C-alpha positions as CSV (number, residue, x, y, z in Angstrom):
1,M,115.4,81.9,90.4
2,L,116.2,80.3,93.7
3,R,115.6,83.6,95.5
4,R,112.2,84.1,93.9
5,T,111.2,80.5,94.5
6,L,112.0,80.9,98.2
7,L,110.1,84.1,98.3
8,I,107.0,82.5,96.9
9,L,107.2,79.4,99.2
10,T,107.6,81.6,102.3
11,L,104.3,83.3,101.7
12,I,102.7,80.4,103.4
13,L,104.8,80.9,106.6
14,T,103.3,84.2,107.6
15,A,101.8,85.3,110.9
16,T,98.8,87.2,112.1
17,A,98.7,89.0,115.4
18,F,95.6,90.2,117.3
19,T,95.6,92.9,120.0
20,Q,92.9,95.1,121.5
21,T,94.0,98.6,122.1
22,A,92.1,101.9,122.7
23,R,93.7,105.1,121.6
24,A,92.8,108.5,120.0
25,G,91.1,108.0,116.6
26,V,91.3,104.2,116.7
27,T,89.2,102.0,119.0
28,V,90.1,98.5,118.1
29,Q,93.4,97.4,116.5
30,S,94.3,94.0,115.0
31,G,97.8,93.4,113.8
32,I,98.9,91.3,110.8
33,T,102.5,90.2,110.3
34,K,103.7,88.8,107.0
35,V,107.0,87.7,105.5
36,L,107.9,89.7,102.4
37,D,111.4,88.3,101.7
38,P,112.8,85.2,103.4
39,N,116.3,86.4,102.7
40,G,115.9,89.7,104.6
41,G,116.7,93.2,103.5
42,E,118.5,96.3,104.7
43,H,118.2,100.0,104.1
44,V,114.5,99.5,103.8
45,S,112.2,102.3,102.7
46,M,108.4,102.1,102.3
47,V,105.5,104.3,101.3
48,L,101.8,103.6,100.7
49,D,100.2,104.2,97.3
50,S,96.8,105.8,96.8
51,S,95.0,102.6,97.6
52,G,96.9,102.1,100.8
53,S,99.1,99.3,99.4
54,P,102.8,99.2,100.5
55,V,105.5,99.9,98.0
56,I,109.0,99.0,99.2
57,A,112.6,99.5,98.2
58,Y,115.5,97.9,100.0
59,Y,119.1,96.7,99.7
60,D,119.9,93.0,99.3
61,P,123.1,92.4,101.2
62,V,123.6,89.0,99.7
63,D,123.6,90.0,96.0
64,S,124.4,93.7,96.6
65,D,121.3,94.8,94.6
66,L,118.5,97.3,94.8
67,E,115.3,95.4,95.3
68,F,111.7,96.5,94.9
69,I,108.3,95.1,96.1
70,H,104.9,96.4,94.9
71,C,102.0,95.0,97.0
72,G,98.8,94.5,95.0
73,D,96.6,95.1,98.0
74,P,96.9,96.7,101.4
75,L,97.8,93.4,103.1
76,C,100.2,92.4,100.4
77,N,98.4,89.1,99.6
78,T,99.7,89.6,96.1
79,M,102.9,91.4,95.2
80,T,105.4,92.1,92.4
81,T,109.1,91.8,93.1
82,R,111.9,93.2,91.0
83,T,115.6,93.8,91.1
84,L,116.0,97.3,89.8
85,A,119.8,97.7,89.9
86,S,122.4,95.0,90.1
87,A,125.6,96.2,88.4
88,G,128.2,96.4,91.2
89,L,127.5,97.3,94.8
90,V,124.2,99.2,94.6
91,G,121.1,99.9,96.6
92,M,122.3,101.0,100.0
93,Y,120.5,104.0,101.5
94,A,117.4,103.3,99.5
95,S,114.7,106.0,99.8
96,I,111.4,105.7,98.0
97,Q,108.6,108.2,97.2
98,L,105.6,108.0,94.8
99,D,104.6,110.7,92.3
100,S,101.0,111.8,91.9
101,S,100.4,108.8,89.6
102,D,101.8,106.3,92.1
103,R,105.0,105.8,90.0
104,P,108.0,105.1,92.3
105,R,111.1,107.2,92.5
106,I,113.9,105.6,94.5
107,A,117.2,107.3,95.5
108,Y,120.1,105.0,96.4
109,Q,123.9,104.8,96.5
110,D,126.0,103.2,93.8
111,S,129.1,102.5,95.8
112,T,130.9,101.0,92.8
113,N,130.7,104.2,90.8
114,N,130.9,106.6,93.8
115,A,127.5,108.0,92.8
116,V,124.0,108.8,94.1
117,K,121.4,107.7,91.7
118,I,117.6,107.6,91.3
119,A,115.4,104.9,89.8
120,I,112.6,106.5,87.7
121,C,109.8,104.0,87.2
122,A,107.5,104.6,84.3
123,D,104.6,102.7,85.9
124,P,103.5,101.8,89.5
125,T,105.1,98.3,89.4
126,C,108.4,99.4,87.9
127,A,108.1,97.2,84.8
128,S,110.1,99.9,83.1
129,V,112.7,101.8,84.9
130,S,115.5,104.3,84.1
131,L,118.5,104.7,86.4
132,V,119.7,108.3,86.5
133,T,123.0,109.6,88.1
134,L,122.4,112.7,90.2
135,D,125.9,113.3,91.5
136,S,129.2,111.4,91.3
137,G,132.9,111.6,91.9
138,D,133.0,111.8,95.7
139,I,134.0,108.6,97.4
140,F,131.1,109.0,99.8
141,A,128.5,110.2,97.2
142,G,125.1,108.8,98.0
143,R,125.7,108.1,101.7
144,F,122.6,108.6,103.8
145,A,120.6,109.5,100.7
146,D,117.0,110.7,101.3
147,L,114.4,111.6,98.8
148,A,111.4,114.0,98.7
149,L,109.2,115.1,95.8
150,T,108.1,118.7,95.2
151,A,104.4,119.6,94.5
152,A,105.3,119.2,90.8
153,D,106.8,115.7,91.4
154,H,110.3,116.9,90.9
155,P,112.7,114.7,92.9
156,V,115.0,116.3,95.5
157,V,117.7,114.2,97.1
158,V,120.0,115.0,100.1
159,H,123.2,113.0,100.7
160,A,126.4,113.4,102.7
161,T,129.8,113.6,100.8
162,T,133.3,113.9,102.2
163,T,133.0,117.7,102.1
164,A,129.3,118.7,102.6
165,I,125.7,117.8,102.8
166,T,124.5,118.2,99.3
167,V,121.0,118.6,97.8
168,A,120.4,117.4,94.3
169,V,117.4,119.2,92.7
170,C,115.9,117.7,89.6
171,G,114.5,120.2,87.0
172,D,111.6,117.9,86.0
173,P,109.9,114.7,87.2
174,V,112.3,112.4,85.4
175,C,115.5,114.2,86.3
176,S,116.5,114.9,82.8
177,S,118.3,117.9,84.3
178,V,119.7,118.1,87.8
179,A,121.6,120.8,89.8
180,N,123.6,120.0,93.0
181,H,123.8,122.6,95.8
182,I,125.7,122.6,99.0
183,A,123.4,122.9,102.0
184,V,125.8,122.4,104.9
185,P,129.6,122.5,104.2
186,K,131.9,120.4,106.3
187,T,134.0,122.6,108.7
188,G,136.9,121.9,110.9
189,G,137.1,118.3,109.7
190,L,133.9,117.4,111.5
191,E,132.0,114.6,109.8
192,L,128.4,115.1,108.6
193,T,126.2,112.0,108.6
194,E,122.7,110.5,108.8
195,T,120.8,113.0,106.7
196,S,117.0,113.1,106.5
197,L,115.0,115.3,104.2
198,A,111.6,116.9,104.1
199,L,110.2,119.8,102.0
200,T,108.2,122.7,103.3
201,S,105.0,123.8,101.6
202,Q,107.2,126.2,99.6
203,N,109.4,123.3,98.5
204,W,112.3,124.5,100.7
205,P,114.5,121.6,102.0
206,V,114.7,120.9,105.7
207,I,117.5,118.5,106.7
208,A,118.1,116.7,110.0
209,F,121.7,115.4,110.4
210,F,124.5,114.5,112.8
211,Q,127.7,116.5,113.1
212,E,130.8,115.1,114.8
213,D,131.9,117.4,117.6
214,N,135.4,118.3,118.8
215,S,135.2,116.3,122.0
216,A,137.7,113.5,122.8
217,N,134.8,111.0,122.5
218,N,133.9,112.1,119.0
219,N,130.3,112.7,120.0
220,E,127.7,113.4,117.3
221,D,125.5,116.4,117.7
222,V,121.9,116.4,116.3
223,K,121.3,119.5,114.1
224,L,118.6,120.8,111.8
225,A,119.3,122.8,108.6
226,V,116.4,124.9,107.1
227,C,116.8,126.2,103.6
228,F,115.0,129.4,102.7
229,N,114.7,128.7,99.0
230,P,114.5,125.5,96.9
231,I,118.2,125.4,96.2
232,C,119.5,126.2,99.7
233,G,121.0,129.5,98.8
234,S,120.2,130.7,102.3
235,V,120.4,128.2,105.2
236,T,119.9,128.4,109.0
237,V,121.4,125.5,111.1
238,T,120.0,125.0,114.6
239,D,121.6,122.8,117.4
240,I,119.0,120.3,118.5
241,D,120.8,118.0,120.9
242,L,124.4,118.4,122.0
243,T,124.2,116.0,125.0
244,G,126.4,113.1,123.9
245,F,126.9,110.3,121.4
246,H,124.0,109.8,119.0
247,A,123.7,106.8,116.7
248,G,121.6,105.1,114.1
249,H,120.0,107.8,111.9
250,T,117.8,110.8,112.0
251,E,114.3,110.7,110.5
252,L,112.4,113.9,109.8
253,V,108.8,114.8,108.9
254,L,107.0,118.2,108.8
255,T,103.5,119.0,110.1
256,D,101.0,120.9,107.9
257,E,102.4,124.1,109.4
258,D,106.0,123.1,108.4
259,L,107.0,122.3,111.9
260,A,109.7,119.6,112.2
261,R,109.3,116.4,114.1
262,L,112.3,114.1,114.2
263,T,113.6,111.0,115.9
264,Y,117.1,109.7,116.7
265,V,118.8,107.5,119.3
266,Q,121.0,108.8,122.1
267,Q,123.5,106.2,123.0
268,S,125.4,107.8,125.9
269,G,123.9,107.8,129.3
270,D,120.2,107.1,128.9
271,D,120.5,105.0,125.7
272,D,117.1,106.0,124.5
273,V,114.9,106.7,121.4
274,R,114.2,110.4,121.3
275,A,111.7,112.6,119.6
276,V,111.9,116.3,118.9
277,Y,109.0,118.7,118.6
278,C,109.8,122.0,116.9
279,N,107.6,125.1,117.5
280,D,108.8,127.2,114.7
281,L,110.4,126.7,111.3
282,I,114.0,126.8,112.4
283,C,113.3,124.9,115.7
284,S,114.8,127.6,117.8
285,N,113.4,126.0,121.0
286,P,113.2,122.3,120.5
287,E,111.2,120.1,122.9
288,I,112.9,116.7,123.4
289,T,111.3,113.7,124.8
290,A,112.4,110.0,125.3
291,F,110.1,107.2,124.0
292,E,112.0,104.5,125.9
293,A,115.1,104.4,128.0
294,A,117.7,101.7,127.7
295,S,116.2,100.5,124.4
296,S,119.5,99.5,122.9
297,S,118.1,100.7,119.6
298,A,119.9,102.5,116.8
299,Y,117.1,103.1,114.3
300,A,113.6,104.7,114.5
301,S,111.1,105.6,111.8
302,I,108.5,108.4,112.3
303,A,105.2,109.4,110.7
304,L,102.4,111.8,111.4
305,D,98.7,110.9,111.4
306,S,95.9,113.0,109.9
307,E,95.9,115.4,112.9
308,D,99.7,115.7,112.9
309,N,100.0,113.4,115.9
310,L,103.3,111.5,116.0
311,A,103.9,107.8,115.6
312,A,107.3,106.0,115.7
313,A,108.5,102.5,115.2
314,Y,111.9,101.1,116.2
315,Y,113.8,97.9,117.1
316,T,114.5,97.8,120.8
317,G,117.5,95.5,120.7
318,T,115.7,93.3,123.2
319,L,114.1,91.0,120.6
320,Q,111.2,93.4,119.8
321,I,109.8,95.8,117.3
322,R,108.1,98.6,119.1
323,L,105.3,100.9,118.0
324,V,104.8,104.3,119.8
325,T,101.7,106.5,119.2
326,C,101.1,109.9,120.7
327,A,97.7,111.5,121.0
328,E,98.9,115.1,121.0
329,E,102.1,115.3,123.1
330,P,103.9,112.8,125.3
331,P,103.3,110.7,127.3
332,C,102.8,108.3,124.5
333,E,101.6,104.7,124.2
334,R,104.1,101.9,123.6
335,R,103.4,98.4,122.5
336,T,105.3,95.5,120.9
337,V,104.2,94.5,117.4
338,D,106.7,91.7,116.9
339,A,108.8,89.8,119.5
340,G,109.7,87.0,117.2
341,L,113.4,87.4,117.2
342,S,114.9,84.1,118.4
343,T,118.4,85.5,119.2
344,P,119.7,89.0,119.8
345,A,120.8,90.8,116.6
346,P,122.4,94.2,115.8
347,P,119.8,97.0,115.7
348,V,118.0,97.0,112.3
349,P,116.3,99.7,110.3
350,V,112.5,99.9,110.2
351,A,110.2,101.8,107.9
352,L,106.8,103.2,109.2
353,A,103.8,104.7,107.4
354,L,100.3,105.4,108.5
355,D,97.3,104.7,106.2
356,A,94.2,106.8,105.7
357,A,92.7,105.4,108.9
358,N,95.9,106.2,110.9
359,N,96.7,102.6,111.2
360,A,100.4,101.7,111.3
361,V,102.2,99.8,108.5
362,I,105.8,98.8,109.4
363,V,108.4,97.0,107.3
364,Y,111.5,95.6,109.1
365,E,114.0,92.8,109.2
366,M,113.6,90.1,111.9
367,D,115.2,86.7,112.2
368,G,116.8,87.2,108.7
369,Q,113.4,87.9,107.1
370,L,112.0,91.1,105.7
371,R,108.5,91.4,107.3
372,L,105.4,93.5,107.0
373,Y,103.3,94.4,110.0
374,R,99.9,96.1,109.5
375,E,97.2,97.3,111.8
376,V,93.6,97.0,110.6
377,D,90.5,98.3,112.4
378,T,88.6,95.0,111.9
379,L,89.4,91.7,110.2
380,G,87.7,90.5,107.1
381,N,85.7,93.7,106.4
382,A,84.9,95.1,103.0
383,D,88.1,97.1,102.8
384,F,90.5,94.3,103.8
385,E,90.2,90.8,102.4
386,L,92.7,88.7,104.4
387,G,92.9,85.8,102.1
388,F,93.4,83.4,105.1
389,S,95.1,80.7,103.1
390,P,98.5,82.3,103.2
391,W,98.2,83.3,106.9
392,T,98.6,81.6,110.2
393,L,97.6,82.8,113.7
394,I,99.9,83.4,116.6
395,A,99.4,84.6,120.1
396,R,100.6,88.1,121.0
397,G,100.2,90.4,124.1
398,G,98.6,93.8,124.1
399,G,99.7,97.1,125.5
400,D,103.4,97.6,125.2
401,G,104.1,93.9,125.3
402,R,106.0,93.9,128.6
């Protein structure tokens, strides 16, 4: 009760940011920042429903629960909050997708029961939810869980166990049957971590991941596994970046032509947020670019606009949340969307999505709060009613915020 009371009271302590920026497809941008949960949240995952409203899943590190927020409008002036799972240590590695009827599906780790599970919501606000076990028994089951839905709304979940990267394939939209398949086996005792999943137009899994190498420094190599059927019976693994120690996590999306785009952080040498452009299905000749050197980040989130142009959001480690947008290929535009961190903090995950107008929506933790940032083309137009009563205005800089 106290948690929900604090959440309601904090809605009046939100902030609105205004910047003027010209870029491809968008002429004027205005940024709005809002507190979603005053107690913060980790392992955050976010998608937009058919009306452009954010739907969010995250882990509550205080109560060790899986939390859920459904915004009633694009700016989240109204929202429904629920605790979906609370028995034991649950909710880490939350990953959310919506089916064709805007009903949430959320994969997550149940650490207490050594399991990877999925929350199947019967309605868009998760008033009714079923918790289904997809795989269990391995002490690391559910680590780095990532969820995608097939064209028929069947959930597919990738996760890293002690022995392999495993893909759980549901036989129907509610996972009444599930089959687990090994996509990448662990070899030579080398750890497999930080998995990210996307499905091709043929529903073939594509998985980005880290693999520990044999060096004395225990560097982690960035790799891409492409399955050539829905159950990963045939897999090609490509080396993407073998240049040093990589950290944080990978995040993967596919273009309309099934070409991979992924982000990760390289933390030896340049210490930068990197993006990979693949020119064929298996990424045989990856093009790697750095968004920002010496960013001290560990997490980046990626999305593609309506023309398959890349956007990314990340925490810089220098008190800022950064948004990067690329017209076609680098160089890309950088700008700060939130510099409100009062003291340095460990790098935190962010979740990025683009709406139908290619405006960025970002959910992230800052100063112990779970926050929402949203770009809008104009303020107070017919499509976006701000509801000024719960908002306050703050000054921000434009450009990349430097």
